[in-house]
N, C-alpha and C positions, 0 to 999 in steps of 0.2 A: 504494499500499500504505500503510495506518496500523498502526502498531504502538504498543502500550502498555507501558511498563516499570513495574515495581512496585519501587520502591527500598526497602531495608531500613532499619531504624532505626539512626541515627547521630549520635554527639554531635560530630562533626566531619566536615567534608567533604574532609579530607585522607587518609582511610583508603583503602587500595587498592580495594576495592569500589566506592567512589562516584567516584574518579578514573577507573577503568575504565569505569564506566558513562557518565562524561562524554565520554570519548574517542569511545567507540561512538555515543553520541546525536548529538554533534557531527558525526561523519563521515556518519552516516546522512543527517542533515538536509541536508548538503552534496550528497549524492546524490539529493536530491528525495523522500525518506521521509517522511511525515508521523508526528511522534511525539508522543505524551502520557506524561508521567511522573507517578505517583501517589506522592507523598512522605508518610511516616507523621508527620513533625515538620518544623520550619521551620529546622533547622539548616543545612541544605544550601542555600547561596545561589550556586551557580556556575553557573547556567542562565539564559540570556537568551531569554525568549520571543520568538517570532516567528510569522510566517504557518504554519510548518510544526513549530513546537514549543510545545506547551502543558504547564503544571505545575499540577497541583492538590495541595494539602495537606490530607489527610484524617487527623486525628489518631487514632493506634492505638498499642496497646502491642506492644513486642516479646515474643516468647515464648521467648527464649533466657534461661536462668537457669544461675547457677553449679552446677557439678557436684555440690559439698557441700551445696547448700541443698535439704533435703527435709524431709518431716514436715507436720503438720496446717497450720501456718500459710502454709508455702510453697505448698502444694496450695490453700488457701483464696484467697490472691492470685492464683494462677494461674486458678482458676474465675472471680474477678471480673474479670481481664483479658480473659478469652475473652468474657465477657459484653458488656463494653464494645466489643470488637473486632466483635462480631456488629453492632452499631449503626453501627461505622465502615464495614462491609463493606455494608450496606444504602445508606449514603450515597454510597459508591464506586460501587456498581452503578447508582444513579441517574444519576451523572454518565456512566458509560460507555455506558448505553444510549442516551444522545444523541449521544455521540461516535462510537459504532459502529467500534471497532477491529477490524481483521482478525485480529489475533493478538496474545496477551499474552507477554511476557517478564519472568520473576520473576528479579530480580537478586540471589540470595543465599538461604541457608536461614532461614526464621523462621516466621511464623505461618500461612501458606498461605492468607491472604485471596485473592491474585490468582488462584490455581487454582481457588478456590470461584466466583470471579466469572466466571472463564472458562467453567466448566461450566454457570453460568446463562444467559450469554450464547449458549452453544454455539460457542464459537470456540476454535481451537487454542491451547495454552500450552506454551511452552518455559521450562525451569528451568535457571538458571545457578548452578552450586554453586561458591562461592569460598571456603569456609572448611572446615577439618576440624571446628570448633567445640571438642572436647573437647581434641585434641591442641594446638590453636595457641591458643585462647582460654580454656580451662578451662570451657567452657559446654555445656550440653545445651539440647535442646528440650524444653520443659515437655509438649507434647502430641506427642511424637515419632511414635507409632504413626499417629496421624490424619495428621501431616504426610508421613510416609512412604507412606501410603495414596495421598495427593494425588499425591506425586512419581511413584508407579508409573504412575498415569493420565496423566502428561504425555506429550505428543506426541513431545517429545525432552529430554533432560537433558545440558546442557554441563558437563564439568569443566574446570577451567583448569589441570591438570597430571595426569601419570600417576598419582601418588601419590593425588589426589583420585579420580580415576578408578577406581583399583584398590579404595580403600576403599568407596566406594558402590556399586561394581558387586557386591561382595561382599554388602552390606547389602541391597541393593534386588533383588538377582538379576536384573539387565536389563542391557543395554548402554548405555554412556554415550558421547557424542561428546567428543573431546579437542580443544578449542580453546584455545591458550595465549593470555595477555593480549596486547594490542597497546599499544605506547608511542608518543606524538608524538616522532618522532626530533628534530624541530628545537628542541623545547621543552628537552630536556636534554643536547644535543650540547654538547661544550666543545672547542674546537678549541686544543690545546696540545701541545707536545713538550719541555715542562719537567718531566714526572714524574721523580722520583728524580735531578733535576739539582742540587739543594741538599744541603747536609750535614744539614739538619733535615728529617726524615721525618715528614710529616702523616698521621695516620690519623683517619677519620671513621667513626662508627657513628650513622646516623641512623634514628630510629624511636621511637614512644612507649616510655617508660621503664617496662618491667615485666619480671619474670623470665622469661616466655617469650621475650622479645627478647634476653636473655643478655648484657646490658651488664656484669653483674659479671664473667663471663667475660674479656670484653675489658680490663677494669680489671686484673684478676688477670695477665692475659698481659702487659700492659705493666709491671706492677710487677716481675714476674719478669725482664723484660728490663732494667729499671734496675738491679736487683740484680746482674745479669750484667756491667753496665758500659756499658750503652747509654744514654747521656746525650742523644743527638741525635734523640730522638723525642718526640712528643706526641700525645695521643689527645684528640678531641672528640667528646663525647656530645650529640647534637641531638635533643631530643624532648621533648613533653609527659610529665610525671610522673603516669602514671596509676595508679601503685603507690607511695604516699608511704613505705610501711615499705622497700620494696625500694629506692628513692632514698636513704634515711637509711642503708641497710645498704652502699650503694655510697660515700657520702659519709664513713661512719664508716672504711672500709677505705683510702679515699684520705689521710685524716688520720693513721691509725694507721701507714701505711707510708710517710709523707712524700712523697706523690706530687702534692702541690698544684702545683708547676710543670710536671708532666708531663701532666696531666689537666685538662680543662676541661668542664663541663656547663653548656649553654644550653637555654634553652627552644626548643621546635620553632620553626623559621622556615618561611614558606611557600616562600620561594625560597631553595633550597639551593646555588644556583650558586657564589656566592661562596666557601662553605666547601668546596665541591668543587674550585674553582680552587686553592685553596692546599693541599690535601691530596694525597697521592700514593696512599693505599690506603683502600679502602672496605671495612668489615667488615658480614658478615651473620652474626650469631651466634644467631639465632633456633632455638629446640628444634625446630621443625617449621613451616616456611612452608608454605602451601598452593600459592602460586606463588613469589613473591619478587620483587616489582616493584622494590624498592630495588637488587636484584642487576642487573637489567637498567638501571636508571637510572645505576648506578655505571659499568658498561662503556660507556654512551653518552657519559658524561662524561670518557672516556678516563682513567679510574682503574684501579689493579690491584683486582680484588675477591678477597677472602679470605672464604670462607663454609663453614658448618656443612654436614657430609656428611649431611643429612636432608632429606626432604620435597621441595618443588619447588626449593630451593636447589641441591641435588645434581643435578637434572634440567638446570638452566640453565647450571652451569658444567663445562666439560670440563677435569679437573684437569691443570695444567701445561700447557694449550692456551690456555684463554680466562680462566683464573683459577686459584685455588689453594683445595683444599678441606683442612679439618682436621677431627678427630674431634669431633663435637658434644659439648659439655659438658666438653672436656678442655682447659683453659687453657694446659697445658705444650704440647699440640699445636699450639695458636693461636700461642703465642709462637715456637714453632720455625718455623712457616710464615712469619711476621713477619721472623724472624732470615734466614731463607733468602732471602727476598725483598731484604733490604738488602745481602745479600751477593753478590746475582746481578742487579744492576740493569739491565744491558743485556738480559738474558733476559726480565726481567719488562716492559720495553719492547715486546718482541715479542709477549709475552702480552696486553699491554694493546691493540695494534693488532688482534689475532686476536679479542679479545672484542668490540671495537667492530664490527669486521666482521660477526661473527656475529649481533649483534643487528639491525643496518641490514638483513640480509637475511632475518632470520626472526621478528622481532618488532615489526614496524611495524603501525600502526593500520590501515592499508589492508588488510594481510593478513588481519586478524582480521575485519574487516567484511566482507570478500570472503567469507570462510567462514560468518559468521553469515547473510549474505543467502542464500547458497546454501541453508543448512539452512531458513531461512524458505520459501523457495521449495518445497523438498521437502516441508516440513510442510504447507503449504498446497494442495499438489498431491495429497498423500496423503488429506488430509481430503476434499477435493472428490471424488477417486476413491471414497470409502467412501459418501459421501452419494449419488453417482450410482447406486451398487449397491444 
């Protein structure tokens, strides 16, 4: 079997969609599947080509635009990008005519180039929806109607959470397959029994710094606890500052409330193991995660995860069993959960063990690839049956 993946535009290879693609591709190659990946830019440098893996870079524009950007200029830019993408499609089509993939797998909502090429090659295509767009990134598709038409013609559509599934089943009026993301267990596992063993309680929030990730809620929660007399806590925010105005707002709050000794902001580090080793609690404060990869990584690190009760995060955390949930957007609710964790350390150790066990049993890369391969076989079989008829 030969599968062609279409990666979406990304400024970093550390976003969830790209990391999930990496996990799937590496496991497929291990199992003897031939894989081709079409990248729209050269920012992703995590794949090593081999006999079974080929990578092609064909420059194209993302058709995701901020929700608020509308009007003549925005529309003109969109039309220009569509024109340039047409030439990119022709170049990619030429490549794939030679490579002859059996199936195309589109990794994320964007321009729809992969779907158009699949139709021209007369091969089935699967579309993997990994983002809400509006709710998690504040984005929309420039040519949404056209893309949705292509989505509806897909042989199968994969949703990475029930929240994603429910949203797009309503918008598309068709069934979607639910396949949660898989995580390489060995990469994120931290073997330790020292959580909540020290007087100092370390709290980590990892992820790009912007308002949709909710770092200010975490900062305010820690500030509230410090005001109440908790001097044995510290918070680390680890992530690239994608929203400079939001970062400044956070910094101003820290200075205004004299929280410098309790809160540290550092640039994103590719390897988070050291930070996770020194912290006891991992926070997920996002307004609405499509899945919540950081939630799973935190559980695998044998940390207590405290997350917002929204989107994929609420699906992954069984409150008081595998982690703690707080009211999204309510920093007092978050502070109360942190305080509860500090006051009930032994109970938290039990929750940490339960969270780790749940991830190992349900969110391994092997499990997700098993499901994807089953779907590939079903789609190819169905397409063959139609051709025979």
